[in-house]
C-alpha positions, 0 to 999 in steps of 0.5 A: 294801164295808167302805171305802164303808160306813164312809164312809156311817155318816162322812157321814150318820146311817145306821148300819152294824153294828161288824163292819164298822168299822175302827179304822186305814186310814179315809183309804181312805174318802175315794176313795168320798166322792163317790159317798156325795154323789151318792147322797144327791144322787139322795135329795134329787131323788127326795124333791123330785121326790116333794113337788113334785107336791103341795105348793108349791115353796117348800115342798119347797125347804125341806123338801128343806134341812130334809131333807139336814140330817136325813141328813146330821146336820146336818155341813156347818152345824157346819163351816161354823159353826165356820170362820165363829165362828173367823175372824171373832172377831177372834183370830190364829192358834192361837186361832181353832183353839181356837175352831173346837174348841168346841162352842159356837156363836156368832153368826158361826156361827148368822149363817153358818147361817142365811144359808146356809139361806136362799140 
């Protein structure tokens, strides 16, 4: 249960009590990542089903994408933008990783997020 809760805290904005945190052995949480993703997906389906009853489908689709970004803290968008900034920077090797580790976002990162959300 402790590994599941640590994975949940890592992949979402849900906070767990500090007594459940562990510093070593985080790799044990990896087995729960698909389950946590499934649970997030179920919440998104419920969210879509509820709002689709009285709102237009296009608006609900936009809301679901936003809800997913909020639940996960935008983790996937951050990673996507870092990868695109690094790959399309025109640099090689270690310099790509330096760009990906920076906390700011570049033009290619913004475009990657924009097209990802639109798609």
